[in-house]
FIMAR-682402 format. One record per atom (N, C-alpha, C): x, y, z. Coordinates in pm, whole numbers, padded with zeros to 5 digits, always signed. Layout:
N
XYZ/...
END
This chain:
439
-00006-01008-01346/-00011-00872-01289/+00075-00947-01163/+00187-00828-01078/+00199-00901-00977/+00097-00862-00850/+00111-00948-00762/+00019-00932-00692/+00101-00883-00573/+00068-00771-00463/+00185-00740-00361/+00102-00785-00244/+00129-00776-00097/+00099-00780+00008/+00119-00903+00098/+00131-00938+00173/+00202-01021+00219/+00181-01013+00377/+00186-01115+00470/+00174-01118+00618/+00349-01084+00671/+00371-01200+00584/+00539-01217+00636/+00561-01051+00621/+00555-00946+00532/+00610-00815+00493/+00591-00752+00568/+00497-00738+00700/+00465-00634+00763/+00555-00614+00872/+00665-00685+00848/+00790-00605+00968/+00890-00515+00897/+00831-00493+00771/+00928-00446+00689/+00863-00276+00677/+01010-00180+00681/+00953-00030+00629/+00899-00022+00499/+01052-00095+00423/+00963-00085+00264/+00904-00206+00211/+00756-00130+00140/+00717-00234+00108/+00722-00282-00024/+00816-00365-00025/+00873-00432-00126/+00825-00476-00296/+00717-00543-00247/+00654-00605-00338/+00540-00508-00405/+00478-00380-00284/+00372-00322-00336/+00468-00184-00468/+00637-00215-00403/+00715-00117-00518/+00733-00192-00669/+00755-00327-00660/+00722-00420-00769/+00641-00372-00880/+00512-00379-00796/+00379-00344-00864/+00385-00208-00941/+00462-00165-00907/+00384+00020-00951/+00497+00102-01046/+00590-00012-00977/+00773+00075-01092/+00740-00026-01230/+00797+00075-01312/+00779+00025-01402/+00978-00012-01454/+00916-00183-01450/+01047-00231-01448/+01121-00295-01619/+01257-00314-01604/+01268-00393-01731/+01207-00447-01782/+01211-00514-01917/+01131-00630-01941/+00972-00676-01882/+00915-00551-01887/+00761-00552-01819/+00661-00661-01914/+00665-00612-02034/+00641-00701-02118/+00669-00820-02164/+00755-00924-02091/+00797-01046-02190/+00743-01115-02116/+00680-01210-02142/+00575-01347-02061/+00676-01412-01935/+00808-01465-02005/+00857-01525-01941/+00945-01405-01826/+01013-01323-01861/+00976-01245-01705/+00884-01242-01583/+00784-01212-01662/+00678-01210-01604/+00647-01334-01457/+00653-01398-01595/+00610-01512-01483/+00760-01558-01381/+00893-01524-01373/+01024-01549-01292/+00990-01401-01182/+00940-01311-01254/+00923-01229-01126/+00745-01299-00989/+00669-01312-01116/+00541-01362-01016/+00637-01509-00893/+00752-01576-00975/+00769-01682-00914/+00822-01593-00794/+00915-01546-00803/+01007-01468-00696/+00890-01347-00584/+00794-01314-00628/+00725-01246-00531/+00690-01362-00411/+00618-01469-00493/+00544-01589-00389/+00651-01649-00306/+00759-01626-00340/+00872-01687-00276/+00914-01616-00149/+00943-01480-00207/+00949-01316-00108/+00848-01327-00017/+00753-01379-00038/+00624-01391+00030/+00631-01439+00116/+00655-01563+00128/+00651-01650+00217/+00784-01644+00303/+00922-01609+00266/+01028-01628+00326/+01057-01470+00388/+01086-01353+00329/+01072-01261+00344/+01243-01202+00380/+01262-01176+00424/+01435-01214+00430/+01482-01230+00513/+01582-01322+00522/+01630-01418+00683/+01649-01336+00796/+01642-01428+00916/+01660-01395+01008/+01713-01474+01066/+01835-01430+01217/+01953-01475+01254/+01922-01625+01274/+01769-01625+01294/+01737-01803+01333/+01762-01875+01240/+01810-01862+01111/+01878-01940+00996/+02013-01955+00999/+02067-02083+00989/+02258-02077+01038/+02277-02032+00961/+02258-02013+00821/+02353-01920+00704/+02349-01726+00736/+02287-01693+00861/+02244-01531+00847/+02285-01559+01075/+02292-01664+01119/+02331-01671+01240/+02398-01557+01323/+02532-01506+01210/+02576-01397+01290/+02576-01255+01215/+02484-01212+01145/+02444-01110+01054/+02264-01098+01131/+02229-00968+01158/+02114-00928+01141/+02107-00824+01088/+01955-00852+01002/+01939-00764+00911/+01756-00638+00964/+01803-00658+01108/+01664-00530+01151/+01649-00452+01087/+01819-00365+01143/+01842-00208+01132/+01807-00178+00930/+01800-00293+00854/+01850-00299+00717/+01646-00274+00695/+01603-00351+00802/+01445-00439+00766/+01324-00232+00810/+01374-00201+00903/+01376-00055+00962/+01343+00072+00902/+01482+00061+00771/+01485+00134+00686/+01390+00168+00569/+01343+00260+00557/+01242+00303+00439/+01338+00388+00309/+01356+00254+00202/+01423+00285+00095/+01299+00337-00016/+01408+00432-00099/+01377+00475-00231/+01400+00385-00348/+01252+00385-00459/+01354+00321-00557/+01329+00411-00663/+01299+00530-00729/+01344+00605-00810/+01432+00770-00802/+01514+00778-00807/+01636+00855-00812/+01645+00987-00913/+01641+01080-00814/+01663+01196-00856/+01742+01262-01018/+01731+01294-01067/+01853+01337-01168/+01947+01398-01174/+02058+01376-01213/+02184+01468-01152/+02291+01398-01267/+02376+01528-01289/+02465+01589-01439/+02591+01539-01304/+02655+01415-01358/+02796+01396-01350/+02884+01455-01486/+03006+01486-01460/+03105+01520-01531/+03196+01417-01622/+03260+01386-01719/+03338+01309-01796/+03442+01294-01712/+03446+01400-01651/+03595+01461-01503/+03615+01340-01421/+03490+01340-01337/+03401+01296-01211/+03431+01117-01223/+03391+01097-01315/+03328+00932-01337/+03522+00935-01362/+03569+01001-01468/+03708+00947-01468/+03779+00876-01344/+03762+00969-01279/+03822+00968-01105/+03805+00855-01015/+03701+00881-00976/+03643+00742-00945/+03660+00621-01052/+03678+00556-01094/+03705+00438-01214/+03848+00370-01143/+03776+00278-01138/+04017+00158-01081/+04094+00214-01173/+04072+00210-01343/+04148+00188-01425/+04088+00302-01560/+04180+00344-01562/+04186+00423-01648/+04166+00407-01827/+04259+00281-01807/+04201+00229-01962/+04177+00081-01958/+04020+00081-02000/+03937-00027-02013/+03798+00004-02075/+03739-00106-02078/+03611-00089-02148/+03508-00049-02009/+03455+00042-02038/+03390+00065-01931/+03219+00070-01925/+03132+00014-01815/+03016+00040-01827/+02975+00116-01735/+02936+00218-01707/+02855+00323-01590/+02693+00284-01534/+02676+00297-01444/+02539+00290-01379/+02561+00370-01248/+02476+00495-01252/+02475+00583-01175/+02306+00601-01102/+02342+00612-00943/+02227+00551-00903/+02113+00459-00946/+02116+00351-01027/+02048+00202-01064/+02063+00233-01192/+02082+00306-01272/+01998+00355-01435/+02172+00326-01469/+02186+00200-01599/+02264+00281-01723/+02272+00351-01764/+02441+00455-01742/+02481+00587-01799/+02490+00511-01948/+02456+00578-02078/+02531+00552-02208/+02626+00646-02240/+02587+00757-02165/+02673+00897-02210/+02846+00821-02134/+02834+00799-01997/+02985+00812-01957/+03001+00633-01982/+02982+00560-02038/+03008+00461-02056/+03120+00446-02186/+03211+00384-02187/+03280+00359-02309/+03364+00193-02353/+03240+00227-02448/+03230+00063-02473/+03267+00056-02651/+03309+00174-02705/+03323+00229-02861/+03444+00121-02866/+03442+00108-02973/+03543-00018-03071/+03561-00139-02972/+03488-00177-02956/+03458-00336-02887/+03493-00373-02975/+03606-00496-02955/+03664-00661-03028/+03554-00678-03127/+03552-00725-03210/+03489-00824-03287/+03466-01010-03190/+03356-01033-03137/+03278-01146-03031/+03271-01066-02930/+03324-00972-02874/+03291-00922-02716/+03158-00819-02726/+03072-00834-02718/+02939-00752-02636/+02901-00751-02533/+02862-00630-02522/+02871-00533-02353/+02700-00466-02356/+02596-00431-02317/+02514-00402-02327/+02466-00377-02178/+02349-00355-02169/+02238-00304-02012/+02169-00367-02013/+02157-00447-01917/+02019-00520-01921/+01891-00494-01999/+01897-00453-01965/+01744-00394-02072/+01801-00458-02213/+01853-00412-02301/+01954-00399-02440/+01977-00550-02390/+02042-00665-02317/+02051-00802-02324/+02002-00908-02286/+01847-00838-02232/+01730-00938-02166/+01735-01064-02316/+01716-01038-02424/+01742-01182-02498/+01843-01285-02461/+01958-01230-02460/+02078-01283-02475/+02120-01411-02357/+02054-01267-02241/+02059-01311-02107/+01976-01428-02077/+01838-01469-02171/+01702-01538-02078/+01766-01693-02069/+01842-01721-02127/+01903-01872-02091/+01928-01845-01976/+02028-01782-01935/+02070-01779-01816/+02063-01714-01702/+01950-01633-01656/+01854-01546-01569/+01803-01671-01491/+01853-01674-01337/+01827-01751-01254/+01880-01870-01215/+01942-01941-01371/+01985-02068-01346/+02145-02064-01270/+02186-01984-01262/+02304-02003-01122/+02258-02033-00999/+02195-01933-00951/+02133-01888-00835/+02010-02029-00793/+01996-01978-00641/+01868-02077-00579/+01817-01982-00520/+01676-01995-00609/+01563-01895-00576/+01482-01895-00414/+01525-02043-00392/+01464-02127-00254/+01459-02038-00185/+01628-02012-00158/+01711-02026-00078/+01703-01896-00033/+01647-01922+00131/+01603-01744+00232/+01764-01662+00169/+01677-01551+00133/+01826-01409+00121/+01753-01329+00039/+01829-01270-00097/+01816-01169-00167/+01783-01214-00285/+01767-01317-00314/+01789-01335-00449/+01657-01373-00518/+01528-01384-00450/+01385-01330-00499/+01359-01235-00485/+01421-01121-00384/+01392-00993-00421/+01501-00913-00492/+01569-00982-00578/+01651-00917-00652/+01571-00984-00792/+01539-01049-00847/+01433-01094-00906/+01382-01051-00951/+01282-01021-00832/+01124-00879-00876/+01176-00811-00880/+01268-00767-00827/+01300-00561-00855/+01425-00533-00946/+01488-00595-00981/+01600-00637-01123/+01566-00528-01219/+01615-00421-01226/+01576-00294-01325/+01705-00235-01404/+01816-00289-01398/+01911-00245-01462/+02045-00340-01420/+02112-00317-01480/+02262-00439-01500/+02338-00473-01648/+02432-00546-01637/+02525-00534-01733/+02501-00665-01841/+02520-00698-01920/+02541-00832-02018/+02672-00835-02100/+02752-00901-02092/+02902-00961-02145/+02880-01105-02156/+02888-01053-02313/+02904-01244-02365/+03007-01202-02440/+03082-01350-02440/+03225-01302-02558/+03197-01459-02641/+03224-01457-02733/+03186-01588-02821/+03297-01655-02836/+03315-01796-02871/+03429-01896-02891/+03567-01796-02927/+03659-01849-02851/+03801-01821-02921/+03833-01720-02926/+03781-01600-02852/+03785-01456-02838/+03844-01432-02686/+03971-01337-02751/+04068-01324-02623/+04026-01209-02603/+03983-01141-02517/+03959-01029-02473/+04082-00917-02364/+04137-00882-02417/+04299-00819-02382/+04265-00721-02273/+04187-00604-02306/+04170-00505-02229/+04027-00515-02145/+04052-00544-01994/+03940-00535-01869/+03791-00451-01930/+03696-00499-01870/+03547-00501-01855/+03538-00386-01734/+03520-00318-01730/+03493-00205-01567/+03351-00224-01538/+03274-00279-01443/+03169-00217-01457/+03171-00137-01342/+03143-00002-01342/+03139+00085-01192/+03016+00158-01225/+02983+00117-01056/+02806+00134-00999/+02879+00316-00869/+02791+00403-00953/+02784+00501-00855/+02688+00544-00783/+02706+00579-00636/+02610+00601-00620/+02621+00752-00539/+02538+00833-00615/+02558+00987-00568/+02502+01103-00420/+02433+00948-00356/+02367+01034-00256/+02263+01137-00296/+02254+01180-00399/+02176+01306-00480/+02010+01240-00387/+02000+01103-00398/+01893+01023-00340/+01906+00980-00228/+01846+01073-00097/+01860+00955+00025/+01754+00825+00053/+01893+00736+00105/+01851+00579+00123/+01790+00545-00026/+01860+00601-00135/+01808+00433-00278/+01885+00327-00244/+01755+00276-00343/+01762+00117-00329/+01810+00085-00458/+01951-00038-00489/+01945-00014-00682/+01973-00201-00644/+01856-00254-00730/+01867-00410-00726/+01940-00430-00903/+02056-00460-00896/+02066-00460-01040/+02119-00597-01057/+02087-00635-01160/+02167-00821-01240/+02245-00822-01336/+02367-00897-01312/+02478-00845-01407/+02458-01035-01492/+02495-01044-01555/+02515-01133-01646/+02684-01222-01729/+02718-01289-01740/+02849-01258-01787/+02851-01444-01839/+02894-01444-02005/+02885-01564-02009/+03028-01537-02174/+03094-01657-02109/+03206-01689-02152/+03191-01804-02287/+03158-01809-02388/+03186-01936-02469/+03366-01995-02448/+03289-02111-02539/+03429-02194-02549/+03545-02199-02580/+03642-02180-02489/+03788-02106-02532/+03780-02008-02526/+03715-01914-02445/+03731-01777-02443/+03810-01723-02340/+03830-01587-02326/+03891-01531-02204/+03857-01387-02166/+03826-01342-02111/+03780-01200-02071/+03850-01130-01896/+03817-00986-01856/+03860-00963-01704/+03784-00909-01714/+03688-00899-01603/+03613-00788-01556/+03566-00761-01437/+03626-00632-01391/+03606-00571-01242/+03447-00495-01227/+03353-00522-01139/+03289-00465-01085/+03309-00402-00950/+03311-00280-00969/+03321-00129-00903/+03192-00070-00839/+03227-00064-00703/+03127+00013-00641/+03156+00099-00558/+03086+00201-00562/+03143+00328-00520/+03084+00452-00485/+03046+00536-00380/+02978+00612-00312/+03000+00752-00265/+02979+00853-00386/+03006+00996-00345/+02999+01102-00220/+02877+01007-00157/+02854+01087+00013/+02838+01003+00114/+02852+01028+00221/+02767+00938+00297/+02650+00945+00347/+02597+00894+00245/+02424+00883+00274/+02371+00698+00283/+02277+00735+00377/+02235+00508+00337/+02147+00506+00230/+02219+00401+00168/+02126+00311+00052/+02150+00179+00016/+02083+00097-00052/+02097-00032-00065/+02159-00091-00195/+02225-00142-00183/+02298-00194-00343/+02256-00350-00328/+02151-00392-00415/+02138-00541-00415/+02173-00534-00521/+02236-00650-00574/+02318-00689-00691/+02322-00865-00716/+02302-00951-00798/+02315-01049-00872/+02416-01069-00939/+02517-01111-00939/+02592-01163-01083/+02629-01302-01098/+02579-01328-01242/+02554-01465-01256/+02697-01485-01371/+02766-01590-01378/+02880-01639-01460/+02861-01772-01496/+02887-01796-01583/+02881-01906-01707/+02981-01942-01780/+03032-02027-01737/+03199-02026-01852/+03193-02164-01932/+03174-02167-02054/+03181-02284-02129/+03288-02359-02116/+03327-02498-02203/+03430-02544-02197/+03569-02492-02218/+03667-02474-02165/+03796-02434-02175/+03774-02222-02122/+03673-02159-02108/+03688-02100-02148/+03752-02032-01985/+03772-01880-01939/+03892-01792-01884/+03852-01739-01816/+03772-01654-01713/+03753-01545-01654/+03855-01519-01533/+03947-01407-01547/+03925-01312-01417/+03829-01201-01384/+03786-01245-01267/+03698-01179-01182/+03658-01072-01040/+03671-00945-01050/+03805-00882-00953/+03666-00751-00901/+03630-00758-00758/+03541-00726-00705/+03579-00622-00643/+03556-00465-00603/+03560-00396-00574/+03461-00321-00487/+03462-00342-00347/+03307-00262-00289/+03353-00132-00178/+03362-00016-00192/+03429+00083-00100/+03286+00215-00088/+03200+00135-00107/+03043+00247-00049/+03079+00313+00051/+02967+00368+00117/+02945+00470+00194/+02934+00444+00330/+02938+00478+00427/+02977+00353+00519/+02819+00361+00630/+02749+00471+00547/+02587+00444+00590/+02534+00301+00488/+02584+00285+00390/+02535+00173+00306/+02514+00032+00318/+02439-00038+00260/+02362-00203+00335/+02452-00245+00139/+02485-00352+00160/+02570-00394+00024/+02511-00556+00058/+02430-00583-00036/+02415-00718-00043/+02445-00809-00195/+02491-00901-00177/+02595-00958-00293/+02553-01100-00319/+02523-01144-00447/+02536-01297-00487/+02592-01298-00614/+02716-01390-00593/+02819-01419-00725/+02813-01576-00736/+02752-01636-00903/+02734-01750-00889/+02781-01793-00984/+02852-01889-01009/+02883-01951-01159/+02906-02105-01150/+02900-02117-01284/+02864-02278-01356/+03000-02309-01421/+03080-02377-01411/+03238-02357-01510/+03213-02553-01586/+03228-02511-01706/+03246-02689-01761/+03388-02705-01782/+03402-02765-01880/+03592-02859-01863/+03657-02772-01907/+03719-02776-01823/+03875-02703-01846/+03862-02546-01800/+03738-02470-01784/+03753-02374-01723/+03832-02344-01653/+03847-02160-01616/+03904-02143-01517/+03883-02016-01433/+03822-02000-01351/+03729-01870-01277/+03862-01835-01166/+03923-01708-01186/+03980-01669-01032/+03864-01538-01007/+03873-01522-00931/+03806-01428-00839/+03817-01357-00746/+03851-01211-00703/+03882-01162-00589/+03770-01085-00541/+03725-01094-00417/+03640-00977-00381/+03681-00882-00262/+03683-00783-00292/+03771-00661-00148/+03663-00584-00105/+03584-00605+00025/+03532-00508+00070/+03577-00433+00146/+03596-00324+00131/+03621-00170+00209/+03485-00103+00280/+03414-00084+00232/+03321+00012+00294/+03192-00040+00312/+03079-00012+00312/+02930-00043+00401/+02922-00035+00501/+02838-00016+00578/+02782-00015+00723/+02765-00170+00767/+02671-00244+00653/+02692-00401+00681/+02701-00459+00500/+02800-00537+00490/+02815-00564+00415/+02726-00753+00367/+02673-00790+00311/+02714-00971+00268/+02730-00987+00184/+02826-01120+00132/+02807-01104-00007/+02843-01282-00009/+02750-01332-00123/+02728-01511-00132/+02794-01542-00240/+02890-01625-00253/+03013-01662-00385/+02971-01820-00403/+02894-01841-00501/+02915-02005-00493/+02943-02043-00634/+03055-02149-00617/+03082-02179-00760/+03075-02350-00749/+03019-02396-00901/+02977-02522-00916/+03117-02604-01057/+03174-02690-01024/+03317-02698-01039/+03193-02814-01149/+03189-02831-01295/+03072-02952-01342/+03156-02989-01477/+03226-02994-01485/+03332-03026-01583/+03455-03067-01525/+03474-03192-01640/+03662-03230-01573/+03732-03116-01641/+03853-03118-01489/+03987-03037-01487/+03949-02856-01514/+03803-02805-01423/+03777-02726-01415/+03862-02675-01306/+03886-02531-01308/+03961-02485-01185/+03852-02335-01119/+03891-02292-01013/+03833-02219-00985/+03971-02132-00807/+03983-02031-00835/+04047-01954-00755/+03970-01874-00710/+03956-01874-00537/+03860-01736-00502/+03920-01705-00405/+03951-01626-00442/+04016-01497-00334/+03955-01371-00249/+03972-01330-00160/+03932-01230-00064/+03961-01152+00013/+03956-01017+00042/+03995-00930+00117/+03840-00823+00206/+03888-00843+00340/+03816-00748+00390/+03884-00655+00484/+03865-00520+00491/+03893-00430+00610/+03804-00374+00653/+03791-00349+00786/+03658-00340+00822/+03719-00238+00958/+03650-00119+01006/+03667-00017+01095/+03553+00047+01169/+03519+00107+01254/+03448+00150+01350/+03333+00025+01378/+03207+00070+01329/+03105-00062+01392/+03070-00178+01237/+03166-00118+01136/+03126-00181+00993/+03114-00314+01045/+02990-00374+00931/+02963-00591+00978/+02991-00625+00809/+03046-00723+00839/+03047-00774+00705/+03116-00950+00704/+03002-00973+00589/+02981-01149+00587/+03001-01186+00518/+03111-01305+00502/+03154-01345+00361/+03092-01497+00375/+03056-01572+00276/+02950-01724+00244/+03001-01741+00162/+03117-01860+00132/+03106-01910-00027/+03106-02014+00047/+03138-02091-00142/+03063-02250-00130/+03118-02274-00280/+03214-02356-00257/+03242-02460-00394/+03197-02604-00379/+03108-02590-00501/+03084-02753-00574/+03196-02833-00665/+03224-02933-00571/+03342-03014-00636/+03215-03139-00699/+03152-03123-00835/+03046-03215-00874/+03147-03311-00918/+03185-03309-01014/+03296-03410-01087/+03443-03445-01053/+03456-03581-01119/+03598-03590-01099/+03704-03463-01164/+03825-03475-01071/+03965-03444-01170/+03895-03283-01169/+03888-03217-01047/+03842-03052-01030/+03927-02978-00939/+03977-02883-00922/+04039-02842-00827/+04024-02646-00798/+04031-02664-00643/+03963-02517-00608/+04093-02518-00533/+04142-02345-00480/+04203-02289-00393/+04173-02133-00380/+04078-02131-00216/+04046-02036-00185/+04151-01974-00017/+04139-01857-00034/+04216-01784+00034/+04167-01607+00070/+04148-01643+00163/+04002-01516+00206/+04103-01439+00379/+04112-01335+00363/+04217-01249+00450/+04150-01104+00544/+04106-01078+00658/+04025-00981+00721/+04167-00917+00810/+04104-00767+00805/+04188-00677+00891/+04093-00655+00998/+04053-00587+01081/+03987-00569+01190/+03997-00470+01268/+03897-00305+01289/+03986-00266+01364/+03835-00161+01467/+03879-00140+01554/+03803-00070+01602/+03637-00145+01638/+03494-00119+01633/+03429-00236+01690/+03336-00318+01596/+03458-00345+01486/+03405-00414+01353/+03348-00524+01378/+03312-00619+01305/+03281-00750+01313/+03251-00825+01172/+03317-00930+01177/+03321-00992+01061/+03308-01109+01072/+03229-01178+00972/+03178-01327+00936/+03262-01364+00833/+03304-01509+00829/+03355-01582+00713/+03314-01731+00718/+03196-01748+00663/+03166-01892+00665/+03225-01966+00504/+03346-02058+00500/+03356-02111+00344/+03336-02249+00394/+03226-02352+00262/+03245-02442+00265/+03273-02510+00148/+03318-02606+00135/+03346-02702-00003/+03295-02765+00059/+03224-02895-00078/+03191-02977-00107/+03254-03026-00201/+03269-03169-00159/+03338-03300-00246/+03207-03367-00315/+03178-03430-00399/+03035-03481-00407/+03094-03626-00445/+02991-03704-00427/+03018-03843-00459/+03053-03870-00542/+03187-03976-00575/+03200-03992-00763/+03323-03886-00775/+03339-03752-00722/+03446-03681-00743/+03559-03682-00681/+03582-03801-00749/+03739-03837-00715/+03854-03727-00758/+03973-03816-00722/+04070-03678-00779/+04086-03498-00741/+04000-03487-00640/+04012-03371-00598/+04082-03265-00531/+04107-03168-00542/+04229-03110-00509/+04167-03004-00443/+04136-02956-00319/+04106-02835-00292/+04163-02793-00128/+04155-02666-00177/+04253-02592-00054/+04165-02511-00003/+04175-02444+00101/+04075-02290+00150/+04159-02263+00315/+04147-02130+00310/+04236-02055+00408/+04157-01912+00408/+04156-01907+00583/+04058-01779+00608/+04214-01718+00733/+04246-01607+00689/+04318-01534+00844/+04292-01414+00855/+04272-01407+00957/+04254-01225+01003/+04292-01166+01142/+04325-01096+01108/+04434-00983+01182/+04338-00889+01294/+04329-00895+01343/+04254-00782+01511/+04322-00673+01524/+04292-00561+01517/+04359-00461+01578/+04292-00368+01750/+04194-00415+01753/+04174-00367+01871/+04088-00494+01954/+04049-00445+02057/+03974-00530+02167/+03868-00545+02126/+03772-00442+02081/+03615-00413+02075/+03579-00519+01915/+03720-00512+01834/+03621-00593+01729/+03591-00731+01738/+03554-00787+01608/+03501-00973+01642/+03504-01030+01525/+03549-01156+01462/+03569-01232+01362/+03465-01357+01391/+03362-01411+01379/+03306-01572+01362/+03395-01578+01232/+03452-01714+01241/+03536-01758+01103/+03553-01943+01100/+03461-01994+00979/+03402-02156+00990/+03405-02207+00858/+03561-02234+00824/+03584-02303+00747/+03525-02420+00740/+03489-02475+00640/+03394-02635+00632/+03463-02678+00492/+03443-02849+00544/+03458-02915+00396/+03366-03076+00400/+03320-03062+00333/+03265-03188+00333/+03232-03290+00204/+03313-03378+00218/+03403-03464+00134/+03304-03601+00120/+03245-03642+00011/+03198-03793-00011/+03235-03878-00132/+03405-03833-00120/+03450-03918-00181/+03541-03939-00096/+03686-04076-00147/+03807-04128-00082/+03874-04051-00143/+03926-04055-00278/+04069-04015-00333/+04064-03881-00388/+04083-03786-00277/+04091-03671-00251/+04230-03620-00159/+04247-03479-00244/+04413-03396-00172/+04287-03248-00076/+04234-03283+00000/+04178-03134+00030/+04242-03139+00193/+04248-02973+00198/+04277-02896+00345/+04238-02745+00368/+04224-02709+00530/+04181-02631+00504/+04187-02583+00636/+04182-02476+00693/+04231-02383+00848/+04190-02248+00803/+04260-02223+00955/+04178-02038+01013/+04248-02032+01090/+04302-01870+01127/+04387-01852+01213/+04329-01692+01221/+04387-01626+01409/+04295-01587+01456/+04362-01464+01523/+04436-01374+01492/+04576-01312+01596/+04604-01162+01578/+04686-01135+01646/+04693-00947+01665/+04840-00922+01545/+04874-00808+01598/+05004-00778+01538/+05114-00858+01622/+05255-00905+01496/+05342-00962+01615/+05417-00855+01657/+05414-00895+01772/+05531-00760+01860/+05664-00801+01805/+05707-00915+01812/+05834-00945+01759/+05864-00835+01639/+05763-00838+01526/+05819-00762+01399/+05808-00606+01433/+05708-00601+01524/+05685-00456+01596/+05838-00397+01623/+05856-00450+01758/+06019-00482+01830/+06150-00467+01665/+06113-00532+01580/+06265-00477+01491/+06214-00355+01385/+06147-00328+01377/+06079-00246+01280/+06110-00086+01359/+06061-00096+01510/+06078+00018+01622/+06218+00012+01608/+06308-00088+01622/+06448-00054+01667/+06501-00004+01557/+06435-00027+01434/+06510+00069+01288/+06511+00165+01249/+06376+00246+01357/+06361+00369+01343/+06274+00427+01294/+06158+00313+01308/+05990+00394+01294/+05882+00412+01398/+05898+00505+01370/+05793+00542+01447/+05642+00400+01456/+05563+00431+01584/+05524+00283+01624/+05392+00305+01451/+05294+00414+01444/+05195+00428+01346/+05260+00366+01231/+05357+00419+01194/+05418+00319+01052/+05434+00184+01045/+05529+00157+01162/+05557+00016+01187/+05401-00050+01134/+05317-00020+01267/+05122-00064+01227/+05091-00082+01089/+05143+00006+01004/+05103+00024+00927/+05176-00058+00777/+05258-00079+00830/+05344-00133+00694/+05348-00276+00745/+05305-00363+00879/+05295-00458+00895/+05141-00526+00821/+05059-00422+00872/+04893-00474+00844/+04922-00439+00701/+04993-00384+00624/+05004-00390+00464/+05068-00543+00428/+05131-00527+00484/+05194-00672+00429/+05115-00854+00490/+05000-00795+00551/+04901-00917+00610/+04851-00895+00488/+04767-00831+00416/+04737-00867+00326/+04735-00856+00210/+04918-00828+00198/+04960-00857+00035/+04927-01006-00055/+04880-01100+00039/+04903-01222-00036/+04839-01248-00103/+04701-01189-00108/+04567-01171-00126/+04595-01131-00260/+04663-00986-00301/+04685-00915-00383/+04792-01015-00498/+04922-01048-00386/+05000-01111-00523/+04919-01217-00613/+04828-01223-00583/+04751-01418-00634/+04652-01335-00769/+04698-01202-00779/+04629-01122-00912/+04736-01123-01023/+04694-01208-01126/+04787-01171-01261/+04839-01132-01316/+04731-00995-01292/+04773-00885-01412/+04821-00744-01302/+04959-00682-01319/+04996-00588-01225/+04919-00459-01247/+04887-00441-01362/+04772-00321-01352/+04686-00348-01245/+04600-00396-01249/+04499-00415-01167/+04542-00463-01006/+04668-00547-00974/+04716-00554-00876/+04771-00447-00831/+04826-00321-00878/+04919-00204-00848/+04767-00113-00819/+04668-00094-00858/+04559-00027-00847/+04484-00077-00723/+04462-00192-00723/+04371-00277-00571/+04473-00240-00486/+04593-00235-00519/+04693-00205-00374/+04706-00057-00335/+04655-00011-00440/+04674+00165-00373/+04549+00178-00348/+04436+00146-00353/+04364+00174-00233/+04319+00107-00155/+04353+00003-00132/+04358-00064+00001/+04458-00012+00080/+04583+00076+00068/+04665+00120+00142/+04612+00225+00158/+04548+00310+00083/+04499+00486+00138/+04382+00387+00255/+04318+00270+00284/+04275+00289+00389/+04315+00180+00498/+04423+00159+00478/+04468+00076+00602/+04466+00144+00689/+04388+00095+00856/+04403+00084+00947/+04574+00096+01019/+04531+00207+01125/+04686+00238+01169/+04678+00091+01330/+04553+00046+01361/+04529+00003+01466/+04565+00073+01627/+04557+00022+01686/+04542+00046+01830/+04582+00044+01897/+04675+00127+02029/+04813+00143+02072/+04788+00024+02194/
END
């Protein structure tokens, strides 16, 4: 039985521990999951939510989130198939739909899955996910991992068997309808690729209305030897929403993980992305793009651990900021002792379109081996006035010229996406959201 209440929780408007005690959570009858949740409760009671006193959170305040009272029971709502189809990034895909934190079998499109591919809700996939849940994340780390483990109540389990190549993408479409004010959803996704398998997964988070909400999601990825996963995330939630996400992967020999995290929405968005390269010749491409306006705050923390020799990583993050927005990028690459022949490159580039926006960029490398090839860099700048003059001289008005240059700045990240359909779909979404910049 979970025991709520702790002195450290008194500053929270939402009594998360009491909610965990009273909610009917998935897997509540499973001893192993009960034990895991009790461990998470103890950890959450000890540390609660992180503060700016902690190094990883020094630029991001959670005070407003802590003062918000969140609901955990959604009102029922009916969405039409046409509404769901319009919200999806791709029209042709295997589709998993989660509406207001609850898996929707009606709206999901999971018929005719190829042999060797399993896509089920968290509740139906707990037995399959058990060996992997909380194995990629650090429960002791201050943050939301403990809270998610305590309250996870839905999500998706995707499993691909050995030597299976899944040709069609799998889109996880998470919809917040706004029907329930200040709804909190705690989601857990587990993605498991066996030896020499291949798949493409898209996590897509969207809001229908401009209301406050909390999405607290943990995605765990397990890649066996020779597995290849193309993994994309598009976050375009309400400008009043809080979006907190952890994405963590472990990679075996010769596995490849290409991840691209695109953040467009939310009042406050925080992403922790962690990759552990544990097998010879494992490779990760870790890309992302954030587009911020008004008072949006987006904090991205990435970490790549090169734990063994002959592993490679390539990371490119770009940001465009306007209004009074605030961006944070902290990227860390760790080359562990004896991880010789490591090849790692990390870049973060930012474009500021107003005098009120702010970016804190901190690329880091910790290298404990001597036979490596590593490089990193960070830039912060404004629109190139020579380029502006060139376009204006050829008849473009200032607004069009600014829009064209900001889009050109973003394209580097998109061009690294192998799939033309996904690349074009994401480009269309970004183009609609591009700011024009201040004069």
